[in-house]
C-alpha positions as CSV (number, residue, x, y, z in Angstrom):
1,M,37.9,4.8,-211.5
2,P,36.5,5.1,-208.0
3,R,39.8,4.1,-206.6
4,A,41.6,6.7,-208.8
5,N,39.1,9.3,-207.5
6,D,39.7,8.2,-204.0
7,K,43.4,8.5,-204.4
8,T,43.0,12.0,-206.0
9,N,40.7,13.1,-203.2
10,L,43.1,11.7,-200.6
11,R,46.0,13.7,-202.1
12,R,43.9,16.8,-202.1
13,R,42.9,16.3,-198.5
14,L,46.5,15.6,-197.6
15,A,47.8,18.7,-199.5
16,A,45.1,20.8,-197.8
17,Y,46.0,19.3,-194.4
18,I,49.7,20.1,-195.1
19,V,48.8,23.7,-196.1
20,C,46.6,24.0,-193.1
21,V,49.4,22.7,-190.8
22,F,51.9,25.0,-192.5
23,D,49.6,28.0,-192.1
24,Q,49.1,27.2,-188.5
25,F,52.8,26.7,-187.9
26,F,53.6,29.9,-189.8
27,S,50.9,31.8,-187.7
28,I,52.3,30.3,-184.5
29,Q,55.8,31.3,-185.5
30,C,54.6,34.8,-186.2
31,L,52.8,34.9,-182.9
32,L,55.9,33.7,-181.1
33,R,58.0,36.3,-182.9
34,L,55.4,38.9,-182.0
35,I,55.5,37.8,-178.4
36,R,59.3,38.1,-178.3
37,M,59.2,41.5,-179.9
38,M,56.6,42.7,-177.4
39,K,58.8,41.4,-174.6
40,G,61.7,43.3,-176.0
41,I,59.6,46.5,-176.4
42,T,58.2,46.1,-172.9
43,K,61.7,45.8,-171.5
44,R,62.9,48.9,-173.4
45,V,59.8,50.9,-172.4
46,G,60.2,49.6,-168.9
47,T,63.8,50.8,-168.9
48,L,62.8,54.2,-170.3
49,V,60.1,54.6,-167.7
50,L,62.5,53.6,-164.9
51,S,65.1,56.0,-166.2
52,W,62.4,58.8,-166.4
53,A,61.2,57.9,-162.9
54,L,64.7,58.0,-161.5
55,A,65.3,61.4,-163.1
56,V,62.1,62.7,-161.6
57,V,63.1,61.3,-158.2
58,G,66.5,62.9,-158.6
59,I,65.0,66.3,-159.3
60,C,62.4,66.0,-156.5
61,A,65.2,64.9,-154.1
62,Q,66.8,68.3,-154.6
63,T,65.2,70.8,-152.3
64,V,65.4,74.6,-152.8
65,D,67.9,74.8,-149.9
66,D,70.0,72.1,-151.5
67,I,70.1,74.0,-154.8
68,C,70.8,77.3,-153.0
69,A,73.6,75.7,-151.0
70,Q,75.2,74.4,-154.1
71,N,75.0,77.9,-155.7
72,V,76.6,79.6,-152.6
73,H,79.4,77.0,-152.5
74,Q,80.2,77.4,-156.2
75,L,80.2,81.1,-156.0
76,G,83.0,80.9,-153.5
77,G,81.2,80.3,-150.2
78,M,79.8,82.4,-147.4
79,A,83.2,83.2,-145.8
80,A,84.7,84.5,-149.1
81,A,81.6,86.5,-149.9
82,A,81.6,88.1,-146.5
83,K,85.0,89.7,-147.3
84,I,83.6,91.4,-150.4
85,K,82.5,94.9,-149.4
86,S,82.3,96.3,-153.0
87,L,82.9,95.4,-156.6
88,Q,84.1,97.7,-159.4
89,L,83.7,96.7,-163.0
90,Q,85.1,98.2,-166.1
91,Q,82.9,97.1,-169.0
92,V,82.3,97.5,-172.7
93,V,78.7,97.5,-173.8
94,V,77.8,96.5,-177.4
95,A,74.4,97.7,-178.5
96,Q,73.0,98.7,-182.0
97,G,76.4,98.1,-183.6
98,G,78.3,100.6,-181.3
99,E,80.6,100.1,-178.3
100,M,80.4,102.2,-175.1
101,P,82.8,102.1,-172.1
102,V,81.0,101.6,-168.8
103,T,82.1,101.8,-165.1
104,T,79.9,100.1,-162.5
105,L,80.3,100.2,-158.7
106,L,78.4,97.8,-156.5
107,V,78.0,97.8,-152.7
108,P,75.7,94.8,-152.0
109,G,72.4,96.0,-150.6
110,V,73.7,99.6,-150.2
111,A,74.7,101.3,-153.4
112,F,74.6,101.0,-157.2
113,Y,76.5,103.4,-159.4
114,Q,77.0,103.3,-163.2
115,R,78.6,105.7,-165.7
116,V,78.2,105.3,-169.4
117,K,80.1,107.2,-172.0
118,S,78.5,107.4,-175.5
119,P,78.9,109.5,-178.6
120,L,75.9,111.5,-177.3
121,G,77.5,112.3,-174.0
122,T,77.8,110.9,-170.5
123,M,75.0,109.2,-168.6
124,M,75.1,108.3,-164.9
125,V,72.7,106.5,-162.5
126,C,73.2,106.2,-158.8
127,A,71.1,104.6,-156.0
128,Y,72.5,105.0,-152.5
129,R,70.5,103.6,-149.5
130,D,67.1,105.4,-149.9
131,K,68.3,108.2,-152.3
132,G,68.9,108.1,-156.0
133,W,69.4,110.2,-159.1
134,T,70.1,110.1,-162.8
135,F,72.4,112.4,-164.8
136,N,72.6,113.1,-168.6
137,S,75.1,115.5,-170.1
138,A,73.2,116.0,-173.4
139,P,71.7,118.0,-174.8
140,T,72.2,120.1,-171.7
141,P,73.5,118.8,-168.3
142,Q,70.5,117.6,-166.3
143,T,70.2,115.8,-163.0
144,E,66.9,114.3,-161.8
145,P,65.9,112.5,-158.6
146,M,65.0,108.8,-158.9
147,S,61.7,107.4,-157.8
148,A,61.5,105.1,-154.7
149,D,60.6,102.1,-156.9
150,M,63.6,102.7,-159.1
151,I,65.9,103.1,-156.1
152,E,64.7,99.8,-154.7
153,S,65.3,98.1,-158.1
154,Y,68.8,99.3,-158.4
155,I,69.7,98.4,-154.8
156,I,68.4,94.9,-155.5
157,G,70.6,94.9,-158.6
158,S,73.7,95.8,-156.4
159,K,73.5,92.3,-155.0
160,F,75.8,90.8,-157.7
161,L,75.9,87.3,-156.2
162,G,72.3,86.8,-157.2
163,P,68.9,86.0,-155.8
164,L,69.7,82.4,-154.7
165,F,72.6,83.6,-152.6
166,D,70.6,86.4,-151.1
167,Y,67.7,84.1,-150.2
168,Y,69.9,81.4,-148.7
169,V,72.3,83.7,-146.8
170,N,70.2,86.6,-145.7
171,R,66.9,84.8,-145.1
172,K,64.6,87.2,-143.3
173,E,66.5,90.2,-144.5
174,S,66.6,89.0,-148.1
175,D,64.7,90.8,-150.8
176,V,63.5,87.4,-152.0
177,A,60.5,86.3,-150.0
178,S,60.3,82.8,-151.4
179,L,61.8,80.4,-153.9
180,T,59.9,77.7,-155.7
181,L,61.5,74.8,-157.6
182,I,59.6,74.4,-160.9
183,G,61.7,71.6,-162.4
184,E,64.5,71.1,-164.9
185,K,65.1,73.1,-168.0
186,D,67.4,72.6,-171.0
187,L,69.4,75.7,-172.0
188,D,71.3,75.1,-175.2
189,G,72.0,71.5,-174.2
190,E,72.8,72.3,-170.6
191,A,70.6,70.9,-167.8
192,C,69.5,73.5,-165.4
193,F,67.3,73.8,-162.3
194,E,64.5,76.3,-162.9
195,L,63.2,78.2,-159.9
196,E,60.8,81.1,-159.4
197,A,61.9,83.9,-157.2
198,S,59.2,85.9,-155.6
199,Y,60.3,89.3,-154.2
200,R,58.7,91.0,-151.2
201,S,57.8,93.9,-153.6
202,G,55.6,91.4,-155.6
203,Y,58.2,91.2,-158.5
204,K,58.8,87.7,-159.9
205,M,61.7,86.3,-161.7
206,L,62.6,82.9,-163.2
207,V,66.1,81.7,-162.4
208,C,67.9,78.9,-164.2
209,M,70.9,77.4,-162.4
210,S,73.3,75.0,-164.0
211,R,73.2,71.5,-162.6
212,K,76.8,71.0,-163.7
213,D,78.5,73.9,-161.9
214,G,75.8,75.4,-159.7
215,L,76.0,78.9,-161.3
216,I,73.2,81.0,-162.6
217,R,72.9,80.8,-166.4
218,Q,69.7,82.8,-167.0
219,T,67.1,85.0,-165.4
220,S,63.7,85.9,-167.0
221,S,61.4,88.7,-165.9
222,P,59.0,91.2,-167.3
223,A,62.1,93.4,-167.9
224,G,63.6,90.8,-170.3
225,V,65.9,87.8,-170.4
226,I,69.5,87.9,-169.2
227,R,72.2,85.2,-169.9
228,Y,75.3,84.9,-167.8
229,E,78.5,83.4,-169.1
230,D,82.3,83.2,-168.6
231,Y,82.4,83.2,-164.8
232,R,85.8,84.1,-163.4
233,N,87.2,84.3,-159.8
234,V,87.4,87.9,-158.6
235,G,88.7,88.3,-155.0
236,G,87.5,84.8,-154.1
237,V,84.0,84.9,-155.6
238,M,82.7,84.0,-159.1
239,V,81.6,86.9,-161.4
240,P,80.2,86.6,-164.9
241,F,82.4,88.4,-167.4
242,M,79.9,88.2,-170.2
243,V,76.2,89.2,-169.9
244,L,73.7,89.1,-172.8
245,S,70.5,91.0,-172.2
246,S,67.4,90.7,-174.4
247,N,64.4,93.1,-174.0
248,A,62.0,95.2,-176.0
249,Q,64.9,97.5,-177.1
250,G,66.9,94.6,-178.6
251,L,70.1,92.7,-177.6
252,I,72.8,94.2,-175.4
253,L,76.1,92.5,-174.9
254,T,78.2,93.5,-171.9
255,R,81.8,92.3,-171.5
256,V,83.8,92.9,-168.4
257,T,87.4,94.0,-169.1
258,S,88.6,94.3,-165.5
259,A,87.2,93.7,-162.1
260,Q,88.3,94.8,-158.6
261,V,86.9,94.1,-155.1
262,N,86.9,96.3,-152.0
263,V,87.5,99.6,-153.9
264,D,87.5,102.6,-151.6
265,L,84.4,104.5,-152.7
266,E,84.8,108.3,-152.7
267,G,81.8,110.1,-151.2
268,K,81.7,112.5,-154.1
269,I,81.1,109.7,-156.6
270,L,77.8,108.9,-154.9
271,A,76.8,112.5,-154.4
272,M,74.3,114.1,-156.7
273,P,76.0,116.3,-159.3
């Protein structure tokens, strides 16, 4: 009997030992698998961190002047822009379900003129150097002088090549006092540089320029958000043929139907009615 018990105890100890060894082996295998998994995760995380770091370096490597130079080049270049003395646009404005024909004349830094024909009558706005006026034909024809702040705003708006071009080309004479690179922004899947433009008047605007083609895609300011699409070559420079404005009054879509440069402006067009 003692021998039988000894044999039984021996089998139990052996079985326990085998189970123990198996458990240790299993635990070691699990540990090894865990280590391999961690190595793989570390590699993937390391790759992601490296990619992110390279992206950050890529953004930081771009200076404001680099971004502006790209924008100027993609717009057509300084030589082509210097040949543009004026731009005339025939447009259709879609707002609140209705369409209105619009004529816009721009002389960069000198004059802004716009005529809108609506079912209610004709509206005109004109800023020329340091003078300006507005006209409304309904209910009775009325012309009013424009404030100095509004004149300045429209003259800035006459610079149709945009704030990045103005800052880079005109420098000390630019209306933009400074440009600050904020970083990168995704606009509907398109990577853009985002910059803050600070004007000498104190006005601030956020500008998003496409990294792909170097053209301005969006501007944001207290006045609203404006999207620029469908750029086309007009007289050697790129002009957006579709503009979508969003402000407190709603959405306004403007489509350019024709564009012409260096139009001979008649003095009477800019004269107050």
